[in-house]
All heavy atoms as an XYZ file, in Angstrom:
938
protein
N       4.951      0.492      7.646
C       4.648      1.339      6.507
C       5.870      2.181      6.096
O       6.245      2.205      4.943
C       3.453      2.230      6.865
C       3.116      3.250      5.821
S       2.452      2.461      4.370
C       1.988      3.840      3.413
N       6.466      2.858      7.077
C       7.617      3.706      6.753
C       8.815      2.880      6.284
O       9.591      3.341      5.454
C       8.004      4.556      7.962
C       7.017      5.650      8.349
C       7.491      6.366      9.600
C       6.814      6.625      7.223
N       8.965      1.687      6.820
C      10.094      0.834      6.419
C       9.981      0.437      4.944
O      10.990      0.244      4.287
C      10.173     -0.400      7.310
C      10.522     -0.079      8.759
S      12.020      0.923      8.926
C      13.239     -0.284      8.526
N       8.772      0.348      4.434
C       8.588      0.026      3.009
C       9.037      1.166      2.114
O       9.454      0.954      0.982
C       7.123     -0.292      2.724
C       6.679     -1.605      3.276
C       5.281     -1.909      2.800
N       4.651     -2.836      3.704
C       3.380     -2.874      3.974
N       2.545     -2.023      3.400
N       2.887     -3.745      4.812
N       8.926      2.378      2.629
C       9.318      3.550      1.844
C      10.829      3.760      1.818
O      11.341      4.406      0.906
C       8.649      4.805      2.399
C       7.147      4.916      2.222
C       6.628      6.159      2.928
C       6.784      4.951      0.748
N      11.512      3.225      2.793
C      12.948      3.479      2.928
C      13.748      3.168      1.661
O      14.562      3.994      1.235
C      13.500      2.731      4.124
C      14.915      3.113      4.429
C      15.416      2.432      5.682
N      16.556      3.176      6.151
C      16.792      3.481      7.393
N      15.956      3.109      8.326
N      17.868      4.150      7.724
N      13.570      1.997      1.026
C      14.351      1.739     -0.194
C      14.057      2.740     -1.308
O      14.970      3.162     -2.024
C      13.925      0.326     -0.612
C      13.328     -0.292      0.596
C      12.776      0.833      1.415
N      12.810      3.152     -1.432
C      12.461      4.121     -2.481
C      13.077      5.482     -2.189
O      13.610      6.134     -3.097
C      10.940      4.250     -2.587
C      10.289      3.011     -3.132
C       8.804      3.176     -3.231
N       8.197      1.935     -3.657
C       7.021      1.520     -3.272
N       6.281      2.247     -2.461
N       6.542      0.375     -3.701
N      12.981      5.899     -0.939
C      13.559      7.190     -0.562
C      15.076      7.154     -0.749
O      15.667      8.095     -1.274
C      13.181      7.555      0.889
C      13.956      8.765      1.376
C      11.683      7.809      1.007
N      15.706      6.061     -0.350
C      17.159      5.930     -0.525
C      17.548      5.992     -1.993
O      18.551      6.602     -2.347
C      17.646      4.611      0.079
O      17.501      4.636      1.467
N      16.746      5.377     -2.837
C      17.028      5.400     -4.279
C      16.925      6.831     -4.823
O      17.791      7.288     -5.564
C      16.067      4.458     -5.011
C      16.422      4.207     -6.440
C      15.623      3.089     -7.115
N      14.282      2.867     -6.642
C      13.895      1.826     -5.875
N      14.774      0.935     -5.480
N      12.640      1.693     -5.484
N      15.884      7.551     -4.425
C      15.702      8.933     -4.892
C      16.839      9.810     -4.366
O      17.398     10.621     -5.111
C      14.331      9.479     -4.450
C      14.233     10.979     -4.675
C      13.205      8.761     -5.183
N      17.193      9.644     -3.088
C      18.291     10.430     -2.528
C      19.608     10.103     -3.225
O      20.430     10.990     -3.456
C      18.420     10.193     -1.021
C      17.343     10.807     -0.143
C      17.532     10.395      1.308
C      17.315     12.316     -0.274
N      19.801      8.836     -3.572
C      21.019      8.451     -4.298
C      21.104      9.122     -5.653
O      22.172      9.589     -6.058
N      19.983      9.169     -6.354
C      19.960      9.840     -7.664
C      20.229     11.335     -7.513
O      20.983     11.922     -8.296
C      18.620      9.602     -8.355
C      18.345      8.165     -8.806
C      16.906      8.029     -9.295
C      19.325      7.754     -9.892
N      19.616     11.941     -6.509
C      19.836     13.371     -6.270
C      21.292     13.617     -5.876
O      21.904     14.603     -6.304
C      18.896     13.878     -5.182
N      21.857     12.713     -5.078
C      23.247     12.864     -4.646
C      24.209     12.810     -5.826
O      25.221     13.510     -5.845
C      23.601     11.788     -3.621
N      23.887     11.978     -6.819
C      24.733     11.917     -8.011
C      24.815     13.285     -8.688
O      25.874     13.715     -9.128
C      24.195     10.884     -8.990
C      24.475      9.461     -8.585
C      24.003      8.464     -9.621
O      24.094      8.772    -10.832
O      23.551      7.385     -9.213
N      23.679     13.970     -8.763
C      23.645     15.272     -9.415
C      24.268     16.362     -8.552
O      24.820     17.330     -9.072
C      22.199     15.639     -9.752
N      24.169     16.205     -7.236
C      24.611     17.266     -6.332
C      25.984     17.026     -5.716
O      26.432     17.813     -4.877
C      23.579     17.436     -5.214
C      22.198     17.891     -5.674
C      21.215     17.856     -4.514
C      22.264     19.281     -6.278
N      26.656     15.986     -6.102
C      27.942     15.645     -5.496
C      29.082     16.559     -5.939
O      30.245     16.237     -5.728
C      28.282     14.183     -5.777
N      28.750     17.706     -6.515
C      29.783     18.657     -6.936
C      30.352     19.420     -5.743
O      31.462     19.937     -5.813
C      29.240     19.644     -7.997
C      28.880     18.915     -9.271
C      28.057     20.419     -7.463
N      29.592     19.495     -4.665
C      30.049     20.161     -3.442
C      30.264     19.128     -2.350
O      29.600     18.090     -2.338
C      29.002     21.181     -2.960
C      28.732     22.374     -3.849
C      27.599     23.206     -3.275
C      29.982     23.234     -3.993
N      31.134     19.408     -1.393
C      31.300     18.481     -0.263
C      29.995     18.363      0.527
O      29.188     19.298      0.567
C      32.384     19.134      0.593
C      32.982     20.212     -0.221
C      32.018     20.560     -1.305
N      29.820     17.228      1.170
C      28.601     16.983      1.949
C      28.414     18.033      3.034
O      27.285     18.448      3.312
C      28.650     15.590      2.551
N      29.508     18.478      3.631
C      29.410     19.479      4.694
C      28.786     20.772      4.193
O      28.103     21.470      4.940
C      30.804     19.749      5.305
O      31.345     18.503      5.746
C      30.731     20.694      6.473
N      28.967     21.085      2.924
C      28.340     22.284      2.357
C      26.824     22.165      2.419
O      26.129     23.133      2.755
C      28.797     22.498      0.920
N      26.296     20.979      2.128
C      24.851     20.768      2.188
C      24.355     20.798      3.625
O      23.273     21.317      3.909
C      24.459     19.461      1.484
C      24.749     19.542      0.003
C      25.876     18.937     -0.532
C      23.922     20.270     -0.842
C      26.163     19.035     -1.885
C      24.211     20.382     -2.193
C      25.329     19.766     -2.703
O      25.616     19.887     -4.038
N      25.169     20.278      4.537
C      24.824     20.335      5.957
C      24.703     21.784      6.407
O      23.730     22.159      7.066
C      25.898     19.611      6.796
O      25.985     18.254      6.371
C      25.582     19.661      8.270
N      25.682     22.606      6.034
C      25.674     24.009      6.449
C      24.578     24.807      5.753
O      23.984     25.705      6.348
C      27.050     24.630      6.217
C      28.171     24.033      7.071
C      29.517     24.637      6.700
C      27.881     24.201      8.557
N      24.292     24.473      4.484
C      23.171     25.138      3.807
C      21.846     24.784      4.478
O      20.952     25.630      4.600
C      23.139     24.756      2.328
C      24.204     25.438      1.493
S      23.989     25.171     -0.286
C      24.623     23.502     -0.470
N      21.716     23.545      4.935
C      20.511     23.139      5.662
C      20.365     23.910      6.954
O      19.263     24.334      7.322
N      21.480     24.101      7.662
C      21.459     24.882      8.895
C      21.091     26.339      8.599
O      20.293     26.945      9.323
C      22.813     24.798      9.588
C      22.957     25.525     10.916
C      21.984     24.971     11.948
C      24.398     25.401     11.419
N      21.628     26.894      7.525
C      21.291     28.266      7.134
C      19.810     28.383      6.784
O      19.152     29.373      7.132
C      22.156     28.710      5.958
N      19.266     27.370      6.112
C      17.837     27.387      5.779
C      16.997     27.323      7.048
O      15.959     27.991      7.147
C      17.495     26.224      4.848
N      17.438     26.561      8.045
C      16.723     26.486      9.324
C      16.739     27.849     10.020
O      15.731     28.288     10.582
C      17.330     25.412     10.217
N      17.881     28.534      9.964
C      17.970     29.870     10.551
C      17.067     30.840      9.790
O      16.395     31.678     10.403
C      19.418     30.357     10.546
N      17.036     30.716      8.470
C      16.142     31.557      7.674
C      14.683     31.298      7.995
O      13.855     32.220      8.014
N      14.363     30.042      8.291
C      12.996     29.690      8.684
C      12.601     30.449      9.947
O      11.493     30.981     10.040
C      12.910     28.169      8.901
C      11.881     27.727      9.899
C      10.527     27.699      9.574
C      12.247     27.344     11.189
C       9.582     27.294     10.497
C      11.312     26.948     12.110
C       9.984     26.926     11.765
O       9.046     26.539     12.685
N      13.527     30.520     10.916
C      13.224     31.240     12.155
C      12.944     32.708     11.865
O      11.960     33.276     12.348
C      14.381     31.106     13.176
C      14.140     31.982     14.393
C      14.554     29.655     13.590
N      13.787     33.325     11.061
C      13.613     34.739     10.722
C      12.267     34.944     10.017
O      11.495     35.834     10.378
C      14.778     35.246      9.842
C      14.504     36.648      9.321
C      16.085     35.207     10.635
N      11.978     34.113      9.037
C      10.709     34.244      8.304
C       9.518     34.025      9.228
O       8.516     34.747      9.144
C      10.674     33.253      7.139
N       9.618     33.051     10.123
C       8.510     32.774     11.049
C       8.266     33.966     11.965
O       7.112     34.366     12.183
C       8.810     31.518     11.861
N       9.329     34.544     12.480
C       9.171     35.682     13.390
C       8.691     36.941     12.666
O       8.128     37.835     13.288
C      10.483     35.944     14.143
C      10.602     35.020     15.324
C      11.135     33.769     15.333
C      10.143     35.268     16.649
N      11.040     33.226     16.588
C      10.438     34.120     17.418
C       9.505     36.345     17.263
C      10.118     34.030     18.774
C       9.201     36.250     18.620
C       9.501     35.103     19.354
N       8.935     37.009     11.362
C       8.426     38.136     10.582
C       7.004     37.899     10.099
O       6.420     38.747      9.450
C       9.337     38.408      9.392
C      10.683     38.965      9.790
C      11.602     39.195      8.597
O      11.372     38.679      7.511
N      12.655     39.957      8.827
N       6.457     36.712     10.375
C       5.090     36.398      9.975
C       4.958     35.953      8.530
O       3.841     35.892      8.004
N       6.053     35.655      7.885
C       6.033     35.190      6.487
C       5.877     33.670      6.475
O       6.861     32.928      6.335
C       7.316     35.598      5.767
O       7.501     36.983      5.804
N       4.657     33.215      6.627
C       4.408     31.783      6.797
C       4.832     30.991      5.558
O       5.442     29.926      5.687
C       2.929     31.532      7.153
C       2.639     32.144      8.526
C       2.611     30.045      7.152
C       1.204     32.100      8.940
N       4.532     31.486      4.369
C       4.930     30.766      3.150
C       6.446     30.616      3.059
O       6.953     29.545      2.741
C       4.396     31.472      1.900
C       2.886     31.362      1.757
O       2.291     30.469      2.413
O       2.310     32.154      1.000
N       7.154     31.710      3.341
C       8.621     31.655      3.302
C       9.143     30.725      4.385
O      10.074     29.936      4.147
C       9.210     33.057      3.472
N       8.543     30.780      5.565
C       8.980     29.914      6.661
C       8.794     28.443      6.294
O       9.712     27.631      6.480
C       8.208     30.246      7.943
N       7.655     28.102      5.759
C       7.407     26.704      5.381
C       8.325     26.249      4.251
O       8.801     25.108      4.252
C       5.939     26.515      4.995
C       4.946     26.630      6.146
C       3.521     26.527      5.628
C       5.213     25.606      7.230
N       8.588     27.132      3.311
C       9.507     26.801      2.216
C      10.905     26.533      2.756
O      11.550     25.546      2.391
C       9.535     27.935      1.171
O       8.219     28.107      0.646
C      10.505     27.622      0.050
N      11.374     27.409      3.635
C      12.710     27.232      4.208
C      12.784     26.004      5.104
O      13.808     25.320      5.141
C      13.129     28.492      4.970
C      13.474     29.667      4.062
C      13.485     30.974      4.845
C      14.812     29.432      3.385
N      11.698     25.692      5.785
C      11.652     24.473      6.591
C      11.784     23.243      5.703
O      12.545     22.317      6.004
C      10.348     24.433      7.383
C      10.138     23.265      8.329
C      11.167     23.281      9.435
C       8.729     23.320      8.900
N      11.081     23.257      4.581
C      11.161     22.146      3.628
C      12.576     22.032      3.038
O      13.144     20.945      2.952
C      10.133     22.328      2.515
C      10.107     21.267      1.425
C       9.721     19.919      2.005
C       9.143     21.665      0.325
N      13.154     23.160      2.650
C      14.509     23.163      2.091
C      15.511     22.632      3.116
O      16.379     21.819      2.785
C      14.898     24.586      1.621
C      16.388     24.683      1.320
C      14.080     24.978      0.395
N      15.368     23.060      4.362
C      16.261     22.589      5.416
C      16.179     21.068      5.561
O      17.191     20.379      5.649
C      15.907     23.266      6.749
O      16.687     22.755      7.795
N      14.963     20.544      5.571
C      14.783     19.097      5.689
C      15.343     18.333      4.507
O      15.984     17.289      4.674
N      15.141     18.865      3.310
C      15.668     18.200      2.117
C      17.195     18.194      2.106
O      17.818     17.177      1.781
C      15.130     18.864      0.848
C      13.652     18.630      0.553
C      13.202     19.496     -0.620
C      13.387     17.158      0.277
N      17.785     19.313      2.469
C      19.257     19.374      2.518
C      19.808     18.431      3.589
O      20.838     17.791      3.382
C      19.724     20.806      2.751
C      19.547     21.746      1.559
C      19.741     23.191      1.980
C      20.491     21.373      0.435
N      19.093     18.333      4.699
C      19.522     17.415      5.744
C      19.451     15.972      5.263
O      20.314     15.156      5.580
C      18.673     17.594      7.002
C      19.096     16.660      8.110
O      20.312     16.503      8.330
O      18.211     16.058      8.754
N      18.433     15.658      4.483
C      18.313     14.299      3.947
C      19.379     14.012      2.901
O      19.835     12.873      2.767
C      16.922     14.109      3.342
N      19.799     15.039      2.172
C      20.763     14.853      1.085
C      22.213     14.780      1.539
O      23.023     14.133      0.879
C      20.628     15.995      0.076
C      19.491     15.880     -0.911
C      19.356     17.176     -1.691
C      19.746     14.711     -1.851
N      22.558     15.420      2.635
C      23.973     15.508      2.986
C      24.620     14.139      3.202
O      25.751     13.906      2.770
C      24.236     16.467      4.152
C      23.533     16.074      5.436
O      22.865     15.025      5.487
O      23.652     16.845      6.414
N      23.918     13.231      3.823
C      24.467     11.896      4.017
C      24.640     11.141      2.716
O      25.653     10.458      2.498
N      23.650     11.272      1.817
C      23.741     10.603      0.514
C      24.897     11.173     -0.304
O      25.620     10.424     -0.971
C      22.421     10.757     -0.241
N      25.090     12.482     -0.228
C      26.208     13.110     -0.946
C      27.538     12.627     -0.347
O      28.485     12.324     -1.086
C      26.100     14.654     -0.907
C      27.387     15.304     -1.412
C      24.912     15.117     -1.733
N      27.602     12.530      0.976
C      28.841     12.061      1.620
C      29.188     10.647      1.163
O      30.350     10.354      0.861
C      28.680     12.104      3.142
N      28.182      9.780      1.103
C      28.443      8.406      0.642
C      28.867      8.401     -0.820
O      29.791      7.682     -1.207
C      27.200      7.545      0.858
C      26.983      7.192      2.323
C      25.830      6.233      2.519
N      24.534      6.811      2.213
C      23.846      7.602      3.029
N      24.329      7.902      4.215
N      22.675      8.090      2.680
N      28.225      9.219     -1.643
C      28.542      9.277     -3.071
C      29.970      9.779     -3.301
O      30.670      9.284     -4.178
C      27.536     10.181     -3.790
C      27.652     10.162     -5.264
C      27.202      8.815     -5.768
C      27.281      8.752     -7.263
N      27.076      7.390     -7.738
N      30.397     10.745     -2.524
C      31.736     11.332     -2.679
C      32.806     10.561     -1.904
O      33.973     10.927     -1.945
C      31.722     12.788     -2.210
C      30.966     13.715     -3.144
C      30.937     15.137     -2.593
N      32.261     15.661     -2.300
C      32.956     16.473     -3.089
N      32.434     16.860     -4.246
N      34.141     16.923     -2.731
N      32.404      9.541     -1.156
C      33.363      8.797     -0.351
C      33.830      9.571      0.866
O      34.929      9.352      1.369
N      33.007     10.492      1.345
C      33.364     11.338      2.483
C      32.726     10.878      3.793
O      32.940     11.502      4.828
C      32.920     12.788      2.222
C      33.578     13.427      1.042
C      32.978     14.785      0.693
O      31.877     15.119      1.187
O      33.611     15.506     -0.086
N      31.930      9.827      3.729
C      31.239      9.378      4.930
C      32.254      8.936      5.968
O      33.185      8.188      5.664
C      30.280      8.245      4.598
N      32.109      9.428      7.171
C      33.023      9.068      8.245
C      32.570      9.661      9.559
O      31.550     10.367      9.631
N      33.331      9.417     10.592
C      32.964      9.850     11.936
C      32.917     11.377     12.052
O      32.003     11.928     12.669
C      33.949      9.279     12.956
N      33.879     12.071     11.440
C      33.905     13.540     11.523
C      32.665     14.150     10.905
O      31.998     14.999     11.497
C      35.160     14.081     10.842
C      35.278     15.587     10.890
C      36.578     16.056     10.209
N      36.641     17.487     10.141
C      36.121     18.219      9.142
N      35.524     17.642      8.132
N      36.216     19.527      9.151
N      32.322     13.707      9.690
C      31.134     14.232      9.017
C      29.858     13.870      9.748
O      28.935     14.688      9.841
N      29.797     12.656     10.280
C      28.615     12.232     11.037
C      28.452     13.084     12.291
O      27.328     13.451     12.666
C      28.722     10.762     11.405
N      29.565     13.426     12.932
C      29.522     14.287     14.113
C      29.011     15.678     13.753
O      28.109     16.205     14.410
C      30.901     14.374     14.771
C      30.944     15.316     15.930
C      30.410     14.947     17.149
C      31.501     16.581     15.787
C      30.433     15.826     18.229
C      31.528     17.462     16.861
C      30.995     17.084     18.081
N      29.568     16.255     12.700
C      29.136     17.591     12.259
C      27.655     17.570     11.890
O      26.893     18.459     12.283
C      30.002     18.088     11.081
C      31.423     18.357     11.555
C      29.398     19.327     10.438
C      32.417     18.593     10.440
N      27.241     16.548     11.166
C      25.837     16.426     10.772
C      24.935     16.316     11.996
O      23.902     16.969     12.081
C      25.649     15.217      9.852
C      24.215     15.060      9.403
O      23.636     16.039      8.879
O      23.654     13.967      9.586
N      25.338     15.502     12.955
C      24.529     15.302     14.155
C      24.372     16.595     14.955
O      23.277     16.939     15.401
C      25.152     14.217     15.026
O      24.413     14.008     16.184
N      25.471     17.312     15.123
C      25.422     18.563     15.890
C      24.556     19.591     15.169
O      23.702     20.243     15.785
C      26.840     19.115     16.152
C      26.790     20.530     16.724
C      27.594     18.178     17.096
N      24.752     19.749     13.868
C      23.941     20.733     13.134
C      22.471     20.310     13.100
O      21.589     21.174     13.125
C      24.462     20.969     11.704
O      24.508     19.735     11.016
C      25.826     21.626     11.718
N      22.189     19.011     13.096
C      20.800     18.554     13.158
C      20.155     18.973     14.475
O      19.000     19.395     14.504
C      20.700     17.038     13.007
C      20.933     16.562     11.593
O      21.011     17.407     10.667
O      21.043     15.332     11.398
N      20.888     18.867     15.583
C      20.323     19.252     16.884
C      20.120     20.766     16.953
O      19.130     21.242     17.508
C      21.228     18.804     18.028
C      21.485     17.314     18.129
C      20.287     16.397     18.295
N      19.408     16.234     17.171
C      19.621     15.431     16.104
N      20.723     14.738     16.000
N      18.712     15.331     15.144
N      21.050     21.522     16.366
C      20.871     22.979     16.321
C      19.635     23.312     15.478
O      18.810     24.141     15.861
C      22.132     23.682     15.775
C      21.883     25.168     15.561
C      23.318     23.472     16.721
N      19.491     22.633     14.348
C      18.313     22.853     13.500
C      17.030     22.505     14.237
O      16.041     23.245     14.150
C      18.412     22.027     12.214
O      19.448     22.500     11.397
N      17.028     21.398     14.974
C      15.838     21.030     15.745
C      15.454     22.135     16.725
O      14.278     22.452     16.889
C      16.083     19.731     16.531
C      16.186     18.505     15.648
O      15.767     18.575     14.467
O      16.686     17.469     16.139
N      16.456     22.717     17.356
C      16.201     23.807     18.298
C      15.680     25.041     17.555
O      14.747     25.721     18.020
C      17.484     24.147     19.084
O      17.943     22.945     19.716
C      17.237     25.206     20.128
N      16.243     25.319     16.388
C      15.765     26.454     15.586
C      14.320     26.237     15.150
O      13.538     27.197     15.117
C      16.671     26.661     14.370
C      18.067     27.204     14.668
C      18.937     27.182     13.412
C      17.995     28.601     15.254
N      13.953     25.004     14.841
C      12.558     24.734     14.462
C      11.627     25.118     15.607
O      10.547     25.680     15.382
C      12.358     23.261     14.099
C      13.176     22.780     12.925
C      13.553     21.441     12.841
C      13.603     23.633     11.909
C      14.313     20.973     11.775
C      14.364     23.170     10.851
C      14.710     21.838     10.794
O      15.457     21.370      9.747
N      12.046     24.827     16.826
C      11.240     25.223     17.981
C      11.129     26.731     18.112
O      10.049     27.262     18.379
N      12.232     27.432     17.900
C      12.194     28.906     17.956
C      11.262     29.471     16.889
O      10.569     30.458     17.116
C      13.598     29.477     17.793
C      14.556     29.257     18.946
C      15.963     29.736     18.579
C      14.060     29.947     20.194
N      11.258     28.833     15.721
C      10.349     29.262     14.664
C       8.893     29.065     15.065
O       8.039     29.909     14.762
N       8.615     27.968     15.764
C       7.245     27.746     16.228
C       6.798     28.838     17.194
O       5.648     29.271     17.168
C       7.133     26.376     16.904
C       7.221     25.163     15.991
C       7.227     23.876     16.814
C       6.076     25.154     14.986
N       7.730     29.301     18.029
C       7.395     30.432     18.910
C       7.018     31.653     18.084
O       6.052     32.350     18.392
C       8.573     30.774     19.818
C       8.785     29.911     21.045
C      10.070     30.321     21.758
C       7.606     29.999     21.983
N       7.783     31.914     17.042
C       7.501     33.053     16.174
C       6.171     32.926     15.452
O       5.532     33.925     15.118
N       5.753     31.686     15.200
C       4.466     31.455     14.542
C       3.296     31.523     15.509
O       2.149     31.376     15.110
C       4.474     30.108     13.810
C       5.413     30.029     12.608
C       5.495     28.590     12.088
C       4.954     30.972     11.500
N       3.599     31.738     16.780
C       2.539     31.941     17.761
C       2.161     30.730     18.592
O       1.169     30.781     19.321
N       2.918     29.662     18.502
C       2.607     28.497     19.326
C       2.979     28.781     20.776
O       3.881     29.574     21.050
C       3.362     27.263     18.826
C       2.762     26.703     17.566
C       3.152     27.176     16.320
C       1.788     25.725     17.611
C       2.598     26.691     15.152
C       1.230     25.216     16.452
C       1.636     25.706     15.240
O       1.078     25.218     14.090
N       2.303     28.129     21.699
C       2.531     28.390     23.120
C       3.902     27.871     23.551
O       4.353     26.818     23.092
C       1.438     27.738     23.964
O       1.583     26.342     23.966
N       4.565     28.609     24.435
C       5.894     28.190     24.899
C       5.943     26.771     25.481
O       6.886     26.034     25.174
C       6.266     29.252     25.931
C       5.541     30.476     25.449
C       4.240     29.961     24.911
N       4.958     26.344     26.300
C       5.044     24.960     26.796
C       4.994     23.919     25.657
O       5.704     22.915     25.714
C       3.829     24.817     27.714
C       3.514     26.214     28.140
C       3.867     27.065     26.950
N       4.201     24.180     24.645
C       4.121     23.265     23.510
C       5.450     23.243     22.751
O       5.940     22.179     22.372
C       2.986     23.666     22.572
C       2.779     22.788     21.348
C       2.345     21.387     21.771
C       1.737     23.408     20.433
N       6.047     24.401     22.575
C       7.333     24.488     21.877
C       8.434     23.793     22.684
O       9.273     23.089     22.119
C       7.703     25.959     21.586
C       9.112     26.076     21.051
C       6.694     26.554     20.604
N       8.413     23.973     23.989
C       9.385     23.297     24.847
C       9.240     21.778     24.726
O      10.236     21.062     24.582
C       9.227     23.735     26.298
C      10.174     23.089     27.297
C      11.624     23.406     26.962
C       9.841     23.553     28.702
N       8.003     21.298     24.740
C       7.759     19.855     24.592
C       8.241     19.366     23.230
O       8.893     18.322     23.126
C       6.274     19.554     24.789
N       7.941     20.119     22.168
C       8.384     19.755     20.826
C       9.905     19.662     20.766
O      10.467     18.696     20.256
C       7.885     20.781     19.790
C       8.586     20.673     18.464
C       8.168     19.750     17.525
C       9.684     21.473     18.170
C       8.824     19.636     16.307
C      10.341     21.364     16.957
C       9.904     20.446     16.025
N      10.584     20.666     21.297
C      12.040     20.713     21.227
C      12.657     19.569     22.036
O      13.594     18.906     21.572
C      12.555     22.075     21.723
O      11.929     23.104     20.938
C      14.064     22.184     21.578
N      12.119     19.320     23.223
C      12.637     18.219     24.042
C      12.448     16.886     23.323
O      13.366     16.059     23.288
C      11.929     18.197     25.395
N      11.284     16.676     22.733
C      11.034     15.426     22.017
C      11.890     15.313     20.755
O      12.273     14.211     20.363
C       9.553     15.283     21.685
C       8.642     15.039     22.894
C       7.182     15.100     22.488
C       8.977     13.720     23.565
N      12.186     16.441     20.123
C      13.032     16.413     18.926
C      14.464     16.039     19.278
O      15.151     15.392     18.486
C      12.994     17.772     18.229
N      14.930     16.437     20.454
C      16.302     16.159     20.867
C      16.464     14.782     21.502
O      17.565     14.236     21.530
C      16.774     17.237     21.842
C      16.814     18.662     21.291
C      17.156     19.648     22.395
C      17.793     18.784     20.141
N      15.390     14.214     21.994
C      15.457     12.959     22.739
C      15.975     11.760     21.943
O      16.818     11.011     22.456
C      14.086     12.652     23.349
C      14.032     11.518     24.352
C      14.928     11.796     25.545
C      12.593     11.316     24.809
N      15.541     11.517     20.716
C      16.032     10.321     20.003
C      17.547     10.293     19.825
O      18.173      9.243     20.014
C      15.321     10.383     18.648
C      14.102     11.186     18.901
C      14.496     12.189     19.953
N      18.149     11.411     19.475
C      19.602     11.405     19.266
C      20.339     11.198     20.582
O      21.344     10.490     20.629
C      20.070     12.686     18.582
O      19.835     13.792     19.427
N      19.828     11.793     21.654
C      20.457     11.580     22.961
C      20.327     10.119     23.368
O      21.289      9.500     23.843
C      19.820     12.473     24.034
C      20.291     12.091     25.411
C      21.555     12.465     25.853
C      19.497     11.315     26.245
C      22.012     12.079     27.105
C      19.947     10.916     27.492
C      21.202     11.306     27.924
O      21.652     10.917     29.150
N      19.150      9.555     23.175
C      18.904      8.164     23.541
C      19.830      7.236     22.774
O      20.432      6.316     23.341
C      17.426      7.794     23.293
O      16.590      8.711     23.995
C      17.121      6.390     23.731
N      19.961      7.453     21.475
C      20.835      6.626     20.648
C      22.299      6.747     21.108
O      22.997      5.745     21.264
C      20.722      7.006     19.186
C      21.583      6.141     18.264
C      21.497      6.540     16.798
N      20.150      6.676     16.320
C      19.613      7.822     15.867
N      20.335      8.912     15.811
N      18.386      7.864     15.432
N      22.746      7.973     21.348
C      24.135      8.182     21.763
C      24.391      7.546     23.126
O      25.441      6.925     23.346
C      24.449      9.676     21.815
N      23.463      7.673     24.023
C      23.624      7.091     25.354
C      23.657      5.573     25.276
O      24.498      4.929     25.906
C      22.477      7.549     26.257
C      22.594      7.065     27.672
C      23.757      7.741     28.379
N      23.789      7.263     29.746
C      24.876      6.951     30.391
N      26.054      7.107     29.826
N      24.832      6.506     31.610
N      22.781      4.993     24.488
C      22.758      3.545     24.304
C      24.074      3.037     23.724
O      24.651      2.063     24.194
C      21.592      3.128     23.423
C      21.588      1.634     23.110
C      21.120      0.735     24.061
C      22.073      1.152     21.899
C      21.128     -0.620     23.806
C      22.080     -0.204     21.635
C      21.611     -1.085     22.586
O      21.634     -2.426     22.340
N      24.565      3.744     22.695
C      25.819      3.325     22.053
C      27.002      3.441     23.006
O      27.948      2.660     22.944
C      26.062      4.124     20.778
C      25.104      3.749     19.666
C      25.186      4.661     18.445
O      25.941      5.667     18.501
O      24.479      4.384     17.474
N      26.955      4.420     23.912
C      28.055      4.574     24.870
C      28.066      3.449     25.899
O      29.107      3.151     26.481
C      27.977      5.922     25.567
O      26.948      5.923     26.548
N      26.919      2.826     26.109
C      26.832      1.736     27.082
C      27.105      0.376     26.466
O      27.385     -0.584     27.172
C      25.443      1.728     27.737
C      25.099      2.957     28.561
C      23.649      2.898     29.016
C      26.028      3.099     29.746
N      26.992      0.299     25.147
C      27.154     -1.012     24.474
C      28.607     -1.368     24.255
O      29.507     -0.649     24.360
C      26.434     -0.972     23.136
């Protein structure tokens, strides 16, 4: 099911990247990280609407940064590394926000571990291949 959506999502991201390619891709990566940090602050202040909005913005910016990099011809190992690291920091921030929203610490720990596992698994596999 999700694989069927991929071409459509890629097309929409490509169109958005055309409009947003005025800034370097790293700017969108850093704005996404800032939105994730804002989500944590909003969650801990009990502003659920603001937290959810910032969570959505963070996810959208994360989805756009790669498309912008390809559009601007900036895609490469350095940008992929920066994106990957900021994605893991954002994943951890999402867990901290869940704590602020009142979720139990064991559940948040499980969420954060599971959020970090795919990237570690992929990197470990690639290092062995």
